[in-house]
Every structure is written in structure tokens, then in C-alpha cells.
N, C-alpha and C positions, 0 to 999 in steps of 0.2 A: 812918809818916805816910801818910794817905790823901788823895790830891789828885783832885778832880774837874775834868776839863776838858771845858768844854761847847763843842760845834761851833757854828759862826757862827750867832749869833742874828739871824733875819731879820725885820725890820719889826714891826709890831704883833702879827701872830700869833705871831712867834717870842718876843716878850715875854711874851704871854699864857701860853704853855707854861712858859717859863722862871720866871715868877712863882709858878707852882704846883708845879712839879717840883723845882726847885733846893732849896727849903727842905725838901721831903719827903725827897729823896735825902740831903741833908746829915744829916738827923736819923736815917734808917733805916740809912745805911751808915757812920755815924761819920766823916764827912768833916772833915778838918782845914783844908783849903785849897781854894778854888774859883777857877778861872781860866776866863774865857769870852771868845770872840772877839766883838767888838761892832761891826765896821766897817760892818755893814749893819743895825744896830738901829734906826736912825731912819728909818722909812718905806722901809726896803730900801736906803738909800744913806747912808753916814756915820754920824756920832754927834754927838748935841747933849748939852747940859749936863742937861736934863731926863731924856733917855734914859739917860745915864750914872748919874745918881742912882737912877733905878728899878732898874737893874741891880745897883748896891751894895745896895739895899734888899732884893733878893732873896737876897742872901748871896753875891754875887760879890766876891772879894777884889782880883783884878787883871783889868782889861779889856785885851785884846790887839787887834791890828788888822791892816790891810794896806794895799793900794792905794786902796781906797775911803775911808780915814780922812780924806782932804782933801775929801770932797764937801760938807762943810758949813763954812762960813767961820768959824763960832765955834770950831771945834775947836782952833784954834791957841792960844786962851786956855786951853782945857782942858788941853792937852798941856803948857803951861807951868806951870800951876798944880798939877796932880796927878802924883805919881810913881806912881799906881795905874792910869793910863790910858797905854798904850804905843803908839808907832808904830814901824814896823820900824827897827831900829838901824843898818842899812847904808845909809840915805839919807845924802847927802853931808854934810860938816860945815856947821854954820850952819842947818840944818833945825830948827824949834822941836820941843821935847819931848824925852822919853826913850825909848830903845830897849831898857832894861833896868831892873830895880829889885830891890831886896831888902826883903822885908816880913817882920815879926815875927809869927809865928803861935803864940802861947802859949809863948813862950820858944825857938822853934825858927825859925831864919832860913831863909827860902825865897827863892832867886833865880829870877826869871823874865825870859827874854829873848825878844824879838820880832824875828824875821828875815824878809826877803822874797826870793824867788827872782828869777832873772833870765831864765828860759826863758818866752818869750811874755809877759813883763812889761817894764816900763821897765828900761833898762839901768843900775841903780844900782850901788853899790859891791859888791864880792864878798862874799856872806854867809859864806863859809868863812873868809876872812881876818879878817873882823870878829868872827865867832865866837871864833876864837882869842884875840883881844886881850880881849874881854869876859869869857871863861871864866877867863883867867888872873888877872883882877882879882876876879872873884866868888869863886874857889877859896880866897881869903884870908879870905873872910867867911862861907862856908857850904859844906857838902857837897851840898846839895840844889839842883839847877838844872834848870829845865825850859825848853824851847825851844818856841815857836810858830813853826813854819816856814811862812809864808804863800806858797805856790808853786803854779805850774801843772803843772810837769813832774814826772811820778812818778820819772823817773830822777834828777832833781836832789834830790828829797826823799829817796830811798833813799840816794843817795850821801852826803848830809849826815848821815843816821842813822849810816852806817858810819864816817864821818869822825869823829863825836863819840862814837862808842861808847867807854864807860868814863870818859869825861870829863864827861858830864852825866847826870841822872837820867832824862830823857825827851826826845825828839824827836817832837812832835805836829804833823802836818801839817794845814793849814787851807787855804781858798780855793776848792776845786772844789765844795763843798757836797754831795758824794757820798761817804758813808762807806765806806772800803775794809775788807776782811776779812783784813788782813795784820798784825794786831797781834802783837807777839812781844817777847821780852826778847833783845836782841842778846848775842853771846858775853861781852862784858865788862861787862854789867849795865845798859846803857841801854834803857828801854822805848821802842818805836817803833810808829807807825802812820802809814801815808801820808797819809790824810785822816780827820779825826774827824767829818766830815759837817756837817749843817745842823739847827738847831732852828728849826722853822717849818713852812710849808706844803709838803707833798711831792707834792700833786697840782699840779704846777707845773713850770717849767723853772728849776731851781735857785733857786726861791723866787718867781719872776716868774710872772704870769698866763700861762697856755699860749697863749692867743689872741695876746697882745702879742708874745710872744717869737717865735712862728711868723710873725707879720706882718713883724717886723724882719728875720728871716732870709730870707724869701721875696721881699721887696720892697727891701731895703736902704735903705728910707726911714725916717728917724728915727720912732720910736714911743715914747710916754711909758710907761715902765715902772711897774707898781704891784704890790704883793705879792699873791700868791694867797691863798685863805682856807681851802682844804679839805685834810682829812688831816694835822692837825698832829702832828708827831712831835718828840721830844726826842732828840738825838744827843749822846753824850759818851763819854768813857772815865774809868775810876777807875784810877789808878796807886798801888800800894802801894810805898812807898819806905823802905829801912832809913835811919834817921836818922843813924846813926853813919858809915856808908860812903857814903851818897848813892846807893847802887845800887838799881835797881828790883827788887822781888820778883815783881810781877805786873803785868799790864795787862788791863782787862777792858772790852770795848765795852758801852755802855748804849744800848739803843734802846726808847723808850716811846712808844706812841700816846697822845695827850692827848684826853680827852673833857671837855666842860664838864659 
């Protein structure tokens, strides 16, 4: 099974890139399942129903997220209504929505789990212990399990990769919007990358206009952020997974520059 995992889709520019390149890559690379992080897809902040439907129309099967999923009020309804839009599973009990799902991709069940780190992020429940509980349930339904670990600290991401090695098919890092070059198959068969990067404007500060970001940093005065527009790139990985064992055979970084 070939799984395409698309790095954080940022605002209108990111959706523009995704709308052209996801169908193209699905077709050319025989992609069976596509997962994309969409927590910044609506204007750079949060997710709306319109934005989610656009992402599904591009060929995304599951939308994952992170701390910015709550930036739009309407998202609570989306999270309750759809099991293909995820929020981090390690938010405390009672938070709306699902942190994991199992989808049927042509007769093959695929488990997707969304977790969030705690280093430099809100101190929610432990992602390691929550992962233990969810994986135990999912292993009764499928051998193929992919984790979106939305986290700031590289050490925390790497630690989770090693902790889950052999128990899941892939641990894919998101959140920092900067693709890392450390993709590998861990010793027990789990594909790993610290961060899959960002789909959107790369002449920016992680998606935001450069002037706005610098002004915020230098003055500490609130500045309204908006997505940059230049140098649009598509960041993703393709993970080839053995359907019987659930172990990854390969992980490949995809970096494509988009030209209208």
C-alpha cells in the first residue's frame, strides 16, 4: 500500500498547490490513501467546512490537525460530524471530535491517529500513554496504523518514533512547517520523519508574510498575520507499507515547486 502524507496545507496558497499536485501524484505514483494536515488550511488559521470539503475533493482521505484546529468556532461541529477530520487524541476527555479513525481503502483498513506533543505546547495528556491505548484497540482492526505527531520538540518526536517502532507503520511529524531530512525505516519496521514540512508559500516565515512576522518578533506588538504568496511548494512523504505485516518498506520525501 502506498500512502501519501501531505505536510501542513497553509492557507489559500497551500490549497492551490494541493488542488493541482495531490491528484497528479495520486495518479502517477499509484497512491492508495492520502492523509493531509489541515489545521492551517483556512486562511492560515484553523479549518472550516468549505475548506475541508475542498481538501476532500483534491483526493485527501483523512484530515489531521494540531493546536490550531480550534481557531475557527465552527470546527466543533465538523469534528463531531466527520470521522475523517481528526483533532489530537490526547486532549482531555470530553473534548469534541475524534483523535483516531479507521477507513476502508478498497478492502484494506487503514488506521490514522493524531497526537500532539507537550514540549512548548499546551500541557495536555501524555501522547505516549494515549498512543498505547489507541494502538491496542486499532491492532484488533488493522495492521496498518499511521501517526501524525504534531509537535514542536524534535527530541519528543524522535522519542515517540522509537517508542512506537514496530507497533505502527509510520510516525510522521508535523507542526514546524520545515521539512527535515531524516526520513528512515526504524529497525522494527516503522517509517519515521521528524517533520514532513509545509504545502504553501516558502518565501515566508513558516507560511506567514515575512514583514508581518518580523514586526511581531521585533516589537512584541500584536500584528495580524496573513499567508504569504510566493514560492509555492508541495511537501509530502510517500510511505510504502506491506499490507500483511503493517511494516513500512520505504519512505520517500516529495518536494515539488508549483508553477501556475
